[in-house]
PAZAPA-4460 file (N, C-alpha, C; in steps of 0.05 Angstrom, whole numbers, plus 32768, in hexadecimal, padded with zeros to 4 digits):
% residues 290
    n_x    n_y    n_z   ca_x   ca_y   ca_z    c_x    c_y    c_z   seq   type   mol
   8011   7FE8   8000   8000   8000   8000   8012   8019   8000     1      X     A
   800B   802C   7FEF   801B   8045   7FED   8012   8058   8003     2      X     A
   8025   8061   8013   801F   8075   8028   8020   8091   801E     3      X     A
   8010   80A2   8029   8011   80BF   8022   802B   80CA   802C     4      X     A
   803A   80D9   801B   8054   80E3   8023   8052   80F9   8038     5      X     A
   803A   8104   803C   8037   8119   8050   802F   810E   806B     6      X     A
   8019   80FF   806C   800E   80F6   8086   8012   80D8   808B     7      X     A
   801D   80CA   8077   8023   80AD   8079   800A   809C   807A     8      X     A
   7FF3   80A7   8075   7FDA   8097   8075   7FDB   8084   805D     9      X     A
   7FCF   806D   8060   7FCD   8059   804B   7FB3   805A   803C    10      X     A
   7FA0   806A   8046   7F86   806B   8039   7F86   8081   8024    11      X     A
   7F8A   8078   800B   7F8A   808A   7FF4   7F7C   807D   7FDD    12      X     A
   7F77   808D   7FC8   7F6A   8082   7FB0   7F75   808F   7F98    13      X     A
   7F72   8082   7F81   7F7C   808D   7F68   7F6B   80A4   7F5F    14      X     A
   7F77   80BB   7F5D   7F69   80D3   7F53   7F69   80D4   7F35    15      X     A
   7F7F   80CC   7F29   7F82   80CD   7F0C   7F9A   80BC   7F04    16      X     A
   7F9B   80B3   7EEC   7FB2   80A5   7EE1   7FBD   80B6   7ECA    17      X     A
   7FD6   80BD   7ECB   7FE2   80D1   7EBA   7FFB   80C7   7EAC    18      X     A
   7FFE   80CD   7E92   8016   80C6   7E84   802A   80DD   7E85    19      X     A
   8043   80D5   7E86   8059   80E9   7E84   805C   80F0   7E66    20      X     A
   804A   8103   7E5D   804B   810B   7E41   8065   8119   7E3A    21      X     A
   8071   8126   7E4D   8088   8137   7E48   80A1   8127   7E40    22      X     A
   80A5   810F   7E4C   80BE   8102   7E46   80BC   80E4   7E43    23      X     A
   80B6   80D6   7E59   80B9   80B9   7E59   80A2   80A9   7E4E    24      X     A
   808A   80B5   7E4C   8072   80A8   7E44   8069   8093   7E58    25      X     A
   8075   8091   7E6F   806C   807F   7E84   8052   8089   7E90    26      X     A
   8043   8077   7E9D   802A   807E   7EA9   802D   807C   7EC8    27      X     A
   8022   8090   7ED5   8024   8092   7EF2   8008   8097   7EFE    28      X     A
   8004   808E   7F16   7FEB   8094   7F25   7FEF   80AF   7F34    29      X     A
   7FDA   80BF   7F34   7FD8   80D5   7F47   7FC4   80CB   7F5D    30      X     A
   7FCF   80C7   7F75   7FBE   80BD   7F8B   7FB5   80D4   7F9D    31      X     A
   7F9E   80D2   7FA8   7F93   80E6   7FBB   7F92   80D9   7FD7    32      X     A
   7F9E   80E7   7FEA   7F9D   80DD   8006   7F82   80E4   8011    33      X     A
   7F74   80D0   801C   7F5A   80D5   8027   7F5B   80E3   8043    34      X     A
   7F73   80E3   804E   7F76   80EF   8069   7F7D   810D   8068    35      X     A
   7F93   8114   8059   7F9C   8130   805A   7F95   813F   8040    36      X     A
   7F8E   8131   802B   7F86   813F   8012   7F9C   8143   7FFE    37      X     A
   7FB4   813C   8004   7FCA   813F   7FF1   7FC6   812C   7FD9    38      X     A
   7FCC   8136   7FC1   7FCE   8124   7FAA   7FEC   8120   7FA5    39      X     A
   7FF3   8107   7F9E   8010   8101   7F9A   8013   80ED   7F84    40      X     A
   802A   80EE   7F77   8031   80DC   7F61   803B   80C2   7F6B    41      X     A
   8032   80AC   7F5E   803A   8091   7F66   803E   8081   7F4D    42      X     A
   8055   8073   7F4A   806B   8072   7F5D   807C   808C   7F5B    43      X     A
   808A   8092   7F71   809B   80A9   7F72   80B8   80A1   7F6C    44      X     A
   80C4   80AB   7F57   80E0   80A4   7F51   80F2   80AD   7F68    45      X     A
   8105   809D   7F70   8117   80A5   7F86   812C   80B8   7F7C    46      X     A
   813D   80C2   7F8E   8151   80D6   7F88   8164   80CD   7F72    47      X     A
   8169   80B3   7F71   817D   80A8   7F5E   8172   80A9   7F42    48      X     A
   8157   80A8   7F3E   814B   80A5   7F24   813C   80BE   7F1A    49      X     A
   8134   80D0   7F2C   8123   80E6   7F24   8130   80F8   7F10    50      X     A
   814B   80FB   7F12   8159   810D   7F00   8155   8107   7EE2    51      X     A
   8152   80ED   7EDC   814E   80E5   7EC0   8135   80F0   7EB4    52      X     A
   8121   80F6   7EC4   8108   8101   7EBA   8109   811F   7EB4    53      X     A
   811F   812B   7EB9   8123   8148   7EB2   8136   814B   7E9A    54      X     A
   8141   8136   7E90   8155   8137   7E7B   8148   813A   7E60    55      X     A
   8141   8153   7E58   8135   8158   7E3E   813C   8174   7E35    56      X     A
   8141   8177   7E1B   8146   8192   7E10   812C   81A3   7E11    57      X     A
   8115   8197   7E15   80FC   81A5   7E16   80F6   81B2   7E31    58      X     A
   8108   81AE   7E45   8103   81B8   7E60   8109   81D6   7E60    59      X     A
   80F5   81E6   7E58   80F9   8203   7E52   8103   8213   7E6A    60      X     A
   80FC   820B   7E82   8104   821C   7E99   8122   821D   7E9D    61      X     A
   8131   820B   7E90   814E   820C   7E93   815C   8212   7E79    62      X     A
   814D   821C   7E65   8159   8221   7E4B   8160   823F   7E48    63      X     A
   8174   8244   7E38   817D   825F   7E32   8181   8261   7E14    64      X     A
   8178   8277   7E08   817E   827E   7DEC   8173   8269   7DD9    65      X     A
   815B   825F   7DDE   814E   824C   7DCC   8140   825B   7DB6    66      X     A
   8140   824F   7D9D   8132   825B   7D87   8117   824F   7D83    67      X     A
   8106   825C   7D73   80EB   8253   7D6E   80D6   8264   7D7B    68      X     A
   80BE   8262   7D71   80A8   8273   7D7A   80A2   826F   7D98    69      X     A
   809E   8255   7DA0   8096   8250   7DBB   80AB   8259   7DD0    70      X     A
   80C5   8252   7DCC   80D9   825D   7DDF   80DA   827B   7DE0    71      X     A
   80D5   8289   7DC9   80D5   82A6   7DC9   80BE   82B1   7DD9    72      X     A
   80A6   82A5   7DD5   808F   82AD   7DE5   8093   82A7   7E02    73      X     A
   809F   8290   7E08   80A5   8288   7E23   80B6   829D   7E31    74      X     A
   80CB   82A6   7E23   80DD   82BA   7E2E   80CF   82D5   7E33    75      X     A
   80BD   82DD   7E21   80AF   82F6   7E25   809C   82F5   7E3D    76      X     A
   808E   82DF   7E3F   807B   82DB   7E55   808B   82D9   7E6F    77      X     A
   80A2   82CB   7E6E   80B3   82C8   7E86   80BB   82E3   7E91    78      X     A
   80C1   82F7   7E7F   80C9   8311   7E89   80B1   831F   7E97    79      X     A
   8099   831B   7E8D   8081   8326   7E9A   807D   8319   7EB5    80      X     A
   8080   82FE   7EB5   807C   82EF   7ECE   8090   82F7   7EE3    81      X     A
   80A9   82FD   7EDA   80BE   8304   7EEE   80B6   831E   7EFC    82      X     A
   80AB   8331   7EEE   80A2   834A   7EFA   808C   8344   7F0E    83      X     A
   8079   8333   7F06   8063   832C   7F18   806E   831D   7F31    84      X     A
   8081   830C   7F2D   808D   82FE   7F44   809B   8311   7F57    85      X     A
   80A9   8324   7F4C   80B6   8338   7F5D   80A2   8347   7F6E    86      X     A
   808B   834F   7F61   8076   835D   7F70   806B   834C   7F86    87      X     A
   8066   8332   7F80   805B   8321   7F95   806E   831C   7FAC    88      X     A
   8088   831A   7FA5   809C   8314   7FBA   80A0   832C   7FCC    89      X     A
   809F   8344   7FC1   80A6   835B   7FD1   808E   8367   7FE0    90      X     A
   8079   836E   7FD3   8061   8379   7FDF   8068   838E   7FF5    91      X     A
   8076   83A3   7FEC   807D   83B9   7FFE   8098   83B6   800C    92      X     A
   80A4   839F   800C   80BF   839C   8018   80D3   83AC   8007    93      X     A
   80E7   83B7   8014   80FB   83C7   8007   8114   83B7   8000    94      X     A
   8125   83B2   8013   813D   83A3   800E   813F   838D   8023    95      X     A
   814E   8378   801C   8151   8361   802E   815F   834A   8021    96      X     A
   815B   8333   802C   8169   831B   8022   8154   8307   8019    97      X     A
   8157   82FD   8000   8144   82EB   7FF4   8151   82D1   7FEB    98      X     A
   8143   82BB   7FF1   814B   82A0   7FE7   8136   8295   7FD4    99      X     A
   813F   828D   7FBC   812E   8281   7FA8   8135   8263   7FA7   100      X     A
   8123   8252   7FAF   8128   8235   7FAF   811E   822A   7F94   101      X     A
   812F   821C   7F86   8129   8213   7F6B   812D   822A   7F58   102      X     A
   8144   8237   7F5B   8148   8251   7F4C   814E   824D   7F2F   103      X     A
   8153   8234   7F26   8158   8230   7F09   8171   823E   7F00   104      X     A
   816F   824D   7EEA   8186   825B   7EDF   8189   8277   7EEB   105      X     A
   8178   827D   7EFF   817C   8296   7F0E   816C   82AE   7F04   106      X     A
   8157   82A9   7EF4   8147   82C0   7EE8   813C   82D2   7EFE   107      X     A
   812E   82C6   7F11   8121   82D6   7F26   8136   82E3   7F38   108      X     A
   814C   82D5   7F3E   8161   82E0   7F4F   816E   82F8   7F42   109      X     A
   8171   82F7   7F27   817C   830E   7F19   816B   8327   7F1C   110      X     A
   8151   8323   7F19   813E   8339   7F1D   813F   8345   7F39   111      X     A
   8140   8333   7F4D   8141   833D   7F68   815C   834A   7F6F   112      X     A
   8172   833F   7F64   818C   834B   7F68   818D   8367   7F5C   113      X     A
   8181   836B   7F44   8180   8385   7F38   816F   8398   7F48   114      X     A
   815C   838E   7F58   814B   839E   7F69   8158   83A5   7F83   115      X     A
   8171   839D   7F87   8180   83A4   7F9F   817F   8390   7FB5   116      X     A
   8174   8379   7FB0   8173   8365   7FC5   818B   8353   7FC6   117      X     A
   8192   8349   7FDE   81A7   8335   7FE0   8199   831A   7FDB   118      X     A
   81A4   830B   7FC8   8196   82F3   7FC0   81A7   82DA   7FC3   119      X     A
   8199   82C3   7FC7   81A5   82A9   7FC8   8192   8295   7FBA   120      X     A
   819D   827F   7FB1   818D   826C   7FA2   8194   824F   7FA9   121      X     A
   8181   823E   7FA6   8184   8221   7FA9   817A   8214   7F8F   122      X     A
   8189   8201   7F84   8182   81F5   7F6A   8190   81DA   7F67   123      X     A
   8181   81C4   7F61   818E   81AA   7F5E   819C   81A5   7F43   124      X     A
   8194   81B3   7F2E   819F   81AE   7F14   81BA   81BA   7F10   125      X     A
   81CE   81AA   7F0A   81E9   81B4   7F06   81EB   81C6   7EEE   126      X     A
   81DD   81BF   7ED9   81DD   81CF   7EC1   81D1   81EB   7EC6   127      X     A
   81BA   81EB   7ED4   81AD   8205   7EDA   81BF   8216   7EEC   128      X     A
   81CC   8209   7EFF   81DE   8217   7F12   81F5   8224   7F03   129      X     A
   8200   8216   7EEF   8217   8221   7EE0   820F   823A   7ED1   130      X     A
   81F6   823B   7EC7   81EC   8253   7EBA   81E8   826A   7ECE   131      X     A
   81DC   8262   7EE5   81D7   8276   7EFA   81F1   8282   7F04   132      X     A
   8206   8273   7F06   8220   827D   7F0F   822A   8293   7EFD   133      X     A
   8227   8290   7EE3   8230   82A5   7ED0   8220   82BE   7ED3   134      X     A
   8206   82BB   7ED9   81F4   82D2   7EDA   81F5   82E0   7EF5   135      X     A
   81F8   82D1   7F0A   81F6   82DD   7F25   8211   82E2   7F33   136      X     A
   8225   82D3   7F29   823F   82D6   7F36   8243   82C4   7F4E   137      X     A
   8230   82B3   7F54   8233   829F   7F69   8224   8286   7F61   138      X     A
   822C   826F   7F6D   8221   8256   7F66   820A   824F   7F79   139      X     A
   81F2   824C   7F70   81DC   8243   7F82   81E3   8229   7F90   140      X     A
   81D9   8225   7FA8   81DF   820E   7FB8   81CE   81F6   7FAE   141      X     A
   81D7   81DE   7FB3   81C7   81C6   7FAF   81B3   81C4   7FC7   142      X     A
   819C   81B8   7FC2   8189   81B6   7FD9   8194   81A9   7FF2   143      X     A
   81A7   8197   7FEE   81B3   8189   8005   81C5   819C   8016   144      X     A
   81CB   81B4   800B   81DC   81C7   8019   81CC   81DD   8027   145      X     A
   81B1   81DB   8028   81A1   81F0   8034   81A8   81F4   8051   146      X     A
   81B2   81E0   805F   81B9   81E2   807B   81D0   81F5   8080   147      X     A
   81DE   81FD   806A   81F4   820F   806E   81EB   822C   8074   148      X     A
   81D1   8232   806E   81C6   824C   8075   81BE   824C   8092   149      X     A
   81C4   8262   80A0   81BD   8264   80BC   819F   8269   80C0   150      X     A
   8196   8264   80D8   8179   8268   80DE   8171   8285   80D9   151      X     A
   8158   8289   80D0   814D   82A4   80CC   815F   82B5   80BA   152      X     A
   8168   82AA   80A4   817A   82B8   8092   816D   82CA   807E   153      X     A
   8153   82C5   8078   8146   82D2   8061   812D   82E1   8068   154      X     A
   8129   82F8   805B   8111   8308   805E   80FB   82FC   804C   155      X     A
   8103   82F1   8035   80EF   82E6   8022   80FB   82CC   8017   156      X     A
   80EA   82B8   8015   80F1   829F   8007   80DC   8299   7FF2   157      X     A
   80E4   8292   7FDA   80D2   828C   7FC4   80D7   8270   7FBA   158      X     A
   80C1   8263   7FB1   80C2   824A   7FA3   80AE   824B   7F8C   159      X     A
   80B8   8251   7F74   80A7   8254   7F5D   80A4   8239   7F4F   160      X     A
   808E   822B   7F53   8089   8211   7F47   809F   81FE   7F4E   161      X     A
   80A4   81FB   7F67   80B9   81E9   7F71   80AE   81D5   7F85   162      X     A
   809C   81DD   7F96   8092   81CC   7FAC   8087   81B2   7FA1   163      X     A
   807B   81B3   7F89   806F   819A   7F7E   8085   8186   7F77   164      X     A
   809E   818F   7F75   80B4   817D   7F6F   80C2   8171   7F87   165      X     A
   80BB   817B   7F9F   80C9   8173   7FB8   80BF   8159   7FC2   166      X     A
   80D2   8147   7FC8   80CB   812C   7FD1   80C3   812D   7FEF   167      X     A
   80D3   8139   8000   80CE   8139   801D   80C2   8154   8024   168      X     A
   80A8   8156   8024   809B   8170   8029   809F   817A   8046   169      X     A
   809E   8168   8059   80A2   8170   8075   80BD   817C   807A   170      X     A
   80D2   816F   806E   80ED   8179   8071   80EF   8195   8064   171      X     A
   80E2   8198   804D   80E3   81B2   803F   80D6   81C8   804F   172      X     A
   80BE   81C3   805A   80B0   81D7   806A   80BF   81DE   8083   173      X     A
   80CC   81CA   8090   80DC   81D0   80A7   80F4   81E2   80A0   174      X     A
   8100   81DD   8089   8117   81ED   8080   810D   820A   807A   175      X     A
   80F6   820D   806D   80EC   8227   8068   80E7   8237   8081   176      X     A
   80DC   822A   8095   80D7   8237   80AF   80F1   823F   80BC   177      X     A
   8105   822E   80BB   811E   8234   80C7   812D   824B   80BA   178      X     A
   812C   824D   80A0   813B   8261   8091   812E   827C   8090   179      X     A
   8114   827D   8093   8105   8297   8090   8105   82A6   80AB   180      X     A
   8109   82C0   80A9   8108   82D1   80C1   80EB   82D2   80CC   181      X     A
   80E7   82D6   80E6   80CC   82DA   80F1   80BF   82F1   80E3   182      X     A
   80A6   82ED   80DA   8098   8301   80CA   80A0   8302   80AD   183      X     A
   80B3   82F0   80A5   80BC   82EF   8089   80A7   82E5   8076   184      X     A
   80AC   82EA   805D   8098   82E4   8048   80A0   82CC   8038   185      X     A
   808E   82B9   8035   8093   82A0   8026   807F   829F   800F   186      X     A
   8089   829C   7FF6   8079   829D   7FDE   807B   8282   7FD0   187      X     A
   8064   8274   7FCE   8064   8259   7FC2   8051   8259   7FAA   188      X     A
   805B   8252   7F93   804A   824F   7F7B   8048   8232   7F73   189      X     A
   8030   8228   7F6F   802C   820C   7F67   8015   820A   7F52   190      X     A
   8015   81F5   7F42   7FFE   81F0   7F30   7FE5   81EA   7F41   191      X     A
   7FCE   81F0   7F35   7FB4   81EC   7F43   7FA3   81D8   7F33   192      X     A
   7FA2   81BF   7F3D   7F93   81AB   7F2F   7F75   81AF   7F31   193      X     A
   7F6C   81C3   7F3F   7F4F   81CA   7F41   7F48   81E1   7F2D   194      X     A
   7F5B   81E8   7F1C   7F55   81FD   7F08   7F45   81F2   7EF1   195      X     A
   7F3A   8205   7EE1   7F2A   81FD   7ECA   7F3A   81ED   7EB6   196      X     A
   7F53   81F7   7EB0   7F63   81E9   7E9C   7F6A   81CC   7EA5   197      X     A
   7F6E   81C8   7EBF   7F74   81AE   7EC9   7F5C   819B   7EC5   198      X     A
   7F44   81A6   7ECB   7F2C   8195   7EC7   7F26   8190   7EAA   199      X     A
   7F2C   81A4   7E99   7F27   81A1   7E7D   7F39   818C   7E70   200      X     A
   7F53   818D   7E76   7F66   817B   7E69   7F68   8160   7E77   201      X     A
   7F60   815F   7E90   7F61   8146   7EA0   7F7D   8139   7E9E   202      X     A
   7F7E   8120   7E94   7F98   8112   7E95   7FAD   811F   7E84   203      X     A
   7FA5   812F   7E70   7FB8   813D   7E5F   7FC1   8158   7E69   204      X     A
   7FB8   8160   7E80   7FC0   817A   7E8C   7FDE   817A   7E91   205      X     A
   7FEC   818C   7E84   8009   818C   7E85   8015   8190   7EA0   206      X     A
   8006   819D   7EB2   8011   81A3   7ECC   8010   818C   7EE0   207      X     A
   8005   8175   7ED7   8009   815D   7EE8   8026   8156   7EE7   208      X     A
   8032   8158   7ED0   804F   8155   7ECB   805B   813E   7EDC   209      X     A
   804E   8128   7EDC   8059   8110   7EEA   8071   8105   7EDB   210      X     A
   8085   80FA   7EE8   8088   80F8   7F05   8098   810F   7F11   211      X     A
   809F   8123   7F01   80AE   813A   7F0C   809F   8148   7F22   212      X     A
   8084   814A   7F1E   8074   8155   7F34   806B   813E   7F46   213      X     A
   8077   813D   7F5D   8072   8128   7F70   8058   812D   7F80   214      X     A
   8052   8147   7F84   803B   814F   7F94   8029   8161   7F84   215      X     A
   800F   8161   7F8B   7FFB   8171   7F7E   7FE9   817D   7F94   216      X     A
   7FE7   8197   7F94   7FDC   81A5   7FAC   7FC1   81B2   7FA6   217      X     A
   7FB1   81B4   7FBB   7F9A   81C6   7FBC   7F9E   81DA   7FD3   218      X     A
   7F8E   81EF   7FD3   7F92   8205   7FE7   7F8E   81FB   8003   219      X     A
   7F7B   81EA   8008   7F75   81E1   8023   7F8D   81D2   802F   220      X     A
   7F9A   81C0   801E   7FB1   81B1   8028   7FC8   81C3   802E   221      X     A
   7FCE   81D5   801C   7FE5   81E7   801F   7FE2   81F9   8038   222      X     A
   7FCB   8204   803C   7FC8   8216   8053   7FCA   8207   806D   223      X     A
   7FBF   81EF   806E   7FC1   81DE   8086   7FDE   81D5   808B   224      X     A
   7FEC   81CD   8076   8007   81C3   8079   801A   81D9   8083   225      X     A
   8018   81F1   8077   8029   8206   807E   8022   8212   809A   226      X     A
   8009   8211   80A1   8002   8219   80BC   800E   8207   80D1   227      X     A
   8010   81ED   80CB   801C   81DA   80DD   803A   81E0   80E2   228      X     A
   8046   81EE   80CF   8062   81F4   80D1   8068   8211   80D7   229      X     A
   8054   821F   80E3   8058   823A   80ED   8055   8250   80D9   230      X     A
   8045   824C   80C4   8040   8261   80B1   8022   8268   80B0   231      X     A
   801C   8281   80AA   8000   8288   80A6   7FFD   8294   808A   232      X     A
   7FE7   828E   807D   7FE1   8298   8062   7FDC   82B6   8063   233      X     A
   7FE8   82C4   8050   7FE5   82E1   804E   7FD2   82E7   8037   234      X     A
   7FD7   82DB   8020   7FC6   82E0   8009   7FCA   82CB   7FF3   235      X     A
   7FB8   82CA   7FE0   7FBA   82B9   7FC9   7FBD   82CB   7FB0   236      X     A
   7FCF   82C3   7F9E   7FD2   82D2   7F85   7FD3   82BD   7F6E   237      X     A
   7FD9   82C6   7F56   7FDA   82B4   7F40   7FEF   82BD   7F2B   238      X     A
   7FF8   82A9   7F1C   8009   82AE   7F05   7FF8   82A8   7EEC   239      X     A
   7FEA   82BD   7EE2   7FD6   82B9   7ECE   7FE0   82AE   7EB3   240      X     A
   7FF9   82B4   7EAC   8003   82AA   7E93   8008   828C   7E92   241      X     A
   800A   8280   7EAA   800F   8263   7EAA   7FF9   8253   7E9D   242      X     A
   7FE0   825C   7E9F   7FCA   824C   7E94   7FCD   824A   7E76   243      X     A
   7FD8   825E   7E69   7FDC   825D   7E4C   7FF1   8249   7E44   244      X     A
   8007   8249   7E52   801D   8237   7E4D   8015   821A   7E52   245      X     A
   8008   8215   7E69   7FFF   81FA   7E70   7FEB   81F0   7E5C   246      X     A
   7FD8   8202   7E54   7FC4   81F9   7E40   7FD1   81F3   7E25   247      X     A
   7FE5   8203   7E1E   7FF3   81FE   7E05   8001   81E2   7E06   248      X     A
   800F   81DC   7E1C   801C   81C2   7E1E   8008   81AC   7E1E   249      X     A
   7FF1   81B0   7E2C   7FDD   819B   7E2C   7FD1   8196   7E11   250      X     A
   7FCE   81AB   7E01   7FC5   81A7   7DE5   7FD9   8197   7DD5   251      X     A
   7FF2   819D   7DD9   8007   818D   7DCB   8006   8170   7DD3   252      X     A
   8002   816B   7DED   8000   814F   7DF6   7FE9   8140   7DE9   253      X     A
   7FD3   814F   7DE4   7FBC   8144   7DD7   7FC0   8142   7DB8   254      X     A
   7FD7   814D   7DAF   7FDE   814E   7D92   7FC8   815C   7D82   255      X     A
   7FBC   8170   7D8D   7FAA   8181   7D7E   7FB9   8194   7D6C   256      X     A
   7FAD   819A   7D55   7FB8   81AF   7D44   7FB4   81CA   7D51   257      X     A
   7FC4   81DD   7D48   7FC2   81F9   7D52   7FC3   81FA   7D70   258      X     A
   7FD7   81EB   7D7C   7FD9   81E9   7D99   7FDC   8204   7DA6   259      X     A
   7FEB   8216   7D99   7FF0   8230   7DA5   7FD6   8241   7DA6   260      X     A
   7FC6   823F   7D91   7FAD   824E   7D91   7F99   8242   7DA4   261      X     A
   7F96   8227   7DA3   7F84   821A   7DB5   7F8B   821E   7DD2   262      X     A
   7FA5   821D   7DD7   7FAF   8221   7DF3   7FA9   823D   7DFC   263      X     A
   7FAD   8250   7DEB   7FA8   826C   7DF2   7F8A   8270   7DF9   264      X     A
   7F79   8264   7DE9   7F5C   8266   7DEF   7F55   8259   7E09   265      X     A
   7F5F   8240   7E0D   7F57   8232   7E26   7F63   823F   7E3E   266      X     A
   7F7B   824A   7E3B   7F88   8259   7E52   7F78   8272   7E59   267      X     A
   7F6E   827F   7E45   7F5D   8297   7E4A   7F43   8290   7E58   268      X     A
   7F37   827A   7E4F   7F1E   8271   7E5C   7F24   826A   7E7A   269      X     A
   7F3A   825D   7E7F   7F42   8256   7E9A   7F45   826E   7EAC   270      X     A
   7F52   8282   7EA1   7F56   829B   7EB1   7F3C   82AA   7EB6   271      X     A
   7F2B   82AA   7EA2   7F11   82B7   7EA5   7F00   82AA   7EBB   272      X     A
   7F00   828F   7EBB   7EF2   8281   7ED0   7EFF   8285   7EEB   273      X     A
   7F19   8285   7EEB   7F28   8289   7F05   7F24   82A5   7F10   274      X     A
   7F1F   82B8   7EFF   7F1A   82D3   7F08   7F02   82D4   7F1A   275      X     A
   7EEF   82C1   7F15   7ED7   82C0   7F25   7EDA   82AE   7F3E   276      X     A
   7EE8   8297   7F3B   7EE9   8284   7F51   7F04   8281   7F5E   277      X     A
   7F18   828E   7F53   7F33   828D   7F5F   7F43   8275   7F59   278      X     A
   7F39   8262   7F49   7F47   8249   7F43   7F59   824D   7F2B   279      X     A
   7F6E   825D   7F2D   7F81   8261   7F18   7F92   8248   7F13   280      X     A
   7F9C   8245   7EFB   7FAC   822E   7EF4   7FC6   822D   7F05   281      X     A
   7FD1   8244   7F0C   7FE9   8246   7F1C   7FE3   8259   7F33   282      X     A
   7FE3   824E   7F4B   7FDC   825E   7F63   7FF5   8265   7F73   283      X     A
   7FF6   827D   7F7D   800C   8286   7F8E   8002   828A   7FAA   284      X     A
   800F   827D   7FBD   8007   827F   7FD9   801D   828F   7FE8   285      X     A
   8015   82A4   7FF5   8028   82B4   8004   8023   82B0   8022   286      X     A
   8038   82A6   802F   8037   82A1   804C   8049   82B4   805C   287      X     A
   8043   82B6   8075   8055   82C5   8087   805C   82B2   809E   288      X     A
   8076   82B3   80A6   807F   82A3   80BC   8075   82B0   80D6   289      X     A
   8067   82A1   80E6   805C   82AB   80FF   8072   82B3   8112   290      X     A
***
């Protein structure tokens, strides 16, 4: 019996069966814990094997200077998103120290450094870290080195679409609480499987992204989990452009023609519906350390 990675309960059920459309074409279960409400991927690749599921030239978040229409659009939207992320992270804060966990090639850290902040990053990919080193002037730490930071080191910690990749959630939340200053700001962005585009595309929804996404969250679970670790929710926000990109990828997985056009339409519908009910494709949760 598969235990829930959060509460260790054995009572769970299959929520959905999803193919890894992105790379391996393997099929995985998305299980729902009947006790705590977490959705999680099963089986979960261990640390020795998970890296193979990221080895693709199509992994845009770690690419630089790619040609073609989609990468060009991706880069333009990324610049808009970076400004939105800076606004969400700061919200009136002036200067301080910021940690970006899962910093990739350092895009967000570059923006924050230019804004006068002292920045630090954590990133598991050696390739991404080598690019970040050239751009930032320092090498982001490996996740295993997070203990080298002293307690209450940061005014702001961000995780932009990273928590869903984390195997040991409890260890991660404990680390976040240790590193953040009292009253500090924690910004967590994750996909929302309760969004319109998730329900529309179902198994083909690109943000399931199994098995790279080990966890799949709803608002109730996240708020309860972070409260257990000494955080209180401050606000919810959204990354509205994500629905377009996820819908475009989902259309490609379905091998529909005009995937870019169809994805743009479906992403727009998702955002319109979310404007009324708050169920955006990509939700941002802002917490404060008590």
